[in-house]
C-alpha positions in Angstrom: -12.4 -16.9 22.7 -14.5 -13.9 23.6 -16.3 -13.4 26.9 -17.9 -10.8 28.5 -15.4 -8.7 30.3 -17.7 -8.0 33.4 -17.1 -11.9 34.2 -13.1 -11.0 34.5 -12.6 -8.1 36.0 -10.4 -9.0 38.3 -7.8 -10.6 36.2 -8.2 -7.9 33.3 -7.2 -5.4 35.9 -4.5 -7.5 37.0 -3.1 -8.0 33.6 -3.7 -4.8 32.7 -1.5 -3.2 35.3 1.0 -5.7 34.8 1.2 -3.9 31.3 1.7 -0.7 32.5 5.4 0.0 32.3 6.0 -2.1 29.4 7.1 0.0 26.6 5.5 -2.1 24.1 2.0 -1.0 25.5 2.2 2.9 25.4 -0.1 2.8 22.4 -3.1 1.2 24.6 -4.1 4.3 26.4 -3.3 7.0 24.0 -1.8 9.5 26.7 1.0 10.0 29.1 -0.2 7.6 31.6 -2.2 4.3 32.4 -5.3 3.6 34.4 -7.4 0.9 35.3 -9.7 -0.4 32.8 -13.1 1.5 33.3 -15.3 -1.5 32.9 -19.6 -0.9 32.1 -21.8 -2.3 34.2 -24.0 -2.6 31.1 -23.6 -2.3 27.3 -26.0 0.0 26.2 -23.4 2.0 24.3 -20.0 -0.1 25.2 -19.1 -3.4 24.1 -16.1 -4.7 26.3 -14.6 -8.3 25.9 -12.0 -10.6 27.9 -9.7 -12.4 25.1 -9.3 -16.1 26.6 -7.6 -19.2 25.6 -8.6 -22.5 26.4 -7.3 -22.8 29.7 -9.5 -19.7 30.7 -6.4 -17.4 30.9 -7.1 -14.0 30.3 -4.9 -13.1 27.1 -6.4 -9.5 26.0 -8.9 -6.9 25.8 -11.0 -5.9 23.4 -13.3 -2.8 23.5 -15.1 -0.4 21.4 -18.4 2.1 21.5 -21.6 1.8 20.0 -24.1 4.3 18.4 -27.1 2.7 17.8 -28.7 5.7 15.9 -26.3 5.8 13.6 -25.5 2.1 13.5 -21.6 2.7 14.1 -19.0 1.3 16.0 -15.7 3.2 17.1 -13.5 4.2 20.1 -11.6 1.0 20.0 -9.5 -0.1 22.7 -7.4 -3.3 22.0 -4.5 -4.8 23.9 -2.8 -8.4 23.6 -1.5 -9.2 27.3 0.4 -12.1 25.5 1.9 -10.6 22.4 1.9 -12.8 19.3 -1.0 -14.5 20.4 -2.8 -16.4 17.2 -6.0 -16.9 19.9 -5.8 -12.8 20.6 -5.9 -12.3 16.8 -8.5 -14.4 15.9 -10.7 -13.2 18.7 -10.2 -9.3 17.5 -11.2 -10.8 14.2 -14.6 -12.3 15.4 -14.9 -9.2 17.2 -14.9 -7.0 14.2 -16.5 -9.3 11.9 -19.4 -9.8 14.7 -20.2 -6.1 14.4 -21.3 -6.4 10.7 -22.9 -10.1 10.9 -24.2 -10.3 14.6 -25.0 -6.3 15.3 -25.4 -5.4 11.8 -23.7 -2.0 12.3 -23.5 0.1 8.8 -19.8 1.4 9.5 -16.6 0.5 11.9 -13.7 2.6 12.5 -10.9 2.8 14.4 -7.2 4.7 14.7 -3.6 3.5 15.3 -0.8 4.9 15.8 1.6 4.8 12.7 4.5 3.2 14.7 2.3 0.8 16.4 3.3 -2.5 15.1 -0.1 -3.8 15.0 -0.9 -1.3 12.2 0.2 -3.8 9.6 -2.1 -6.3 10.7 -4.9 -3.2 10.4 -3.9 -2.3 6.9 -4.0 -6.3 5.7 -7.7 -6.3 7.4 -8.8 -3.2 5.6 -7.5 -4.6 2.5 -9.3 -7.8 2.6 -12.4 -6.6 3.7 -12.5 -3.4 1.5 -12.0 -0.8 3.6 -9.9 2.3 3.5 -7.6 4.7 5.4 -9.7 7.6 5.9 -7.2 10.0 7.4 -3.8 11.0 8.8 -3.2 12.9 11.8 0.3 14.5 12.3 1.5 14.9 16.2 -1.5 13.9 17.3 -0.4 12.6 20.6 2.1 12.6 23.5 2.7 8.8 24.8 5.0 7.6 27.8 8.3 8.1 25.5 7.9 11.5 25.5 7.5 11.5 22.0 4.7 12.9 19.5 2.9 10.4 17.3 1.2 10.7 14.3 -1.8 8.7 13.8 -4.0 7.1 11.1 -8.0 6.9 10.9 -9.4 3.5 9.5 -12.9 3.0 8.4 -15.3 0.0 6.6 -18.4 0.4 5.6 -21.2 -2.9 5.7 -21.7 -2.6 2.1 -17.9 -2.9 1.2 -17.5 -5.3 4.1 -20.3 -7.6 2.6 -19.4 -7.2 -1.3 -16.0 -8.5 -0.3 -17.3 -11.1 1.7 -19.2 -12.4 -1.4 -16.5 -12.2 -3.7 -14.2 -14.4 -1.5 -16.8 -16.6 -1.6 -17.3 -16.7 -5.0 -13.8 -17.3 -5.6 -13.7 -20.2 -3.2 -16.5 -21.6 -5.3 -14.6 -21.3 -8.2 -11.5 -22.5 -6.9 -13.2 -25.7 -5.7 -15.3 -26.4 -9.1 -12.0 -26.1 -10.6 -10.2 -28.6 -8.3 -13.2 -31.3 -8.8 -13.2 -31.1 -12.4 -9.6 -31.1 -12.9 -7.9 -33.2 -16.1 -5.1 -35.2 -15.8 -2.9 -32.7 -17.0 -4.1 -30.2 -13.9 -5.4 -32.6 -11.5 -4.7 -31.3 -7.7 -3.8 -27.3 -8.9 -5.8 -25.0 -6.7 -7.0 -23.5 -10.2 -7.9 -25.0 -13.4 -5.8 -24.4 -16.5 -7.2 -26.0 -19.2 -9.1 -23.9 -22.0 -12.2 -24.2 -20.0 -13.8 -25.8 -17.0 -15.4 -28.4 -19.4 -12.2 -30.3 -20.4 -12.0 -33.3 -22.3 -12.1 -35.6 -19.3 -12.9 -33.9 -16.0 -12.2 -35.8 -13.0 -15.5 -36.4 -12.1 -16.2 -38.3 -15.0 -13.0 -40.2 -14.9 -13.5 -41.4 -11.5 -17.3 -43.2 -12.7 
């Protein structure tokens, strides 16, 4: 569940410091060291959230910058304190979707290091929601492992996001219709396999 970071300042800082020397977290700050999270006292141009589980334990932090003039969000900072958490993944998904659906942003963009394991999820997200990889930056930053790392830029426009959402809804409606009107041959299948949706013995007619 997403909660304002301002309500969980102490716990966020504690979990963040615990993560400082874990090799898997070198992508969080994107530089040669770590620092405490700069939690703002307002949300004018920056939204910051704590991801919490059902027991109100802090499991991650999600933040981004907002440009209200351009209706754009970028500068994402994302860290999970509980690796592999489905709850955190859902919160991250909601945070990005809310930018389009709740705050009506026109553009959302972020960058990720190419060897960050999370990049697979980012690529799946833009593939599903109509975004694209918009830049590749070679040897752009030196991280705590002493190595130079490449980075990839991602972006999604509101029109792309909404178009994919409409197509997804239409596809679900078609699948539901096909399932509800299935004949004996294809009853129970996700998609109708007859020559048309108006098969000789649709389920709804037979059940009457």
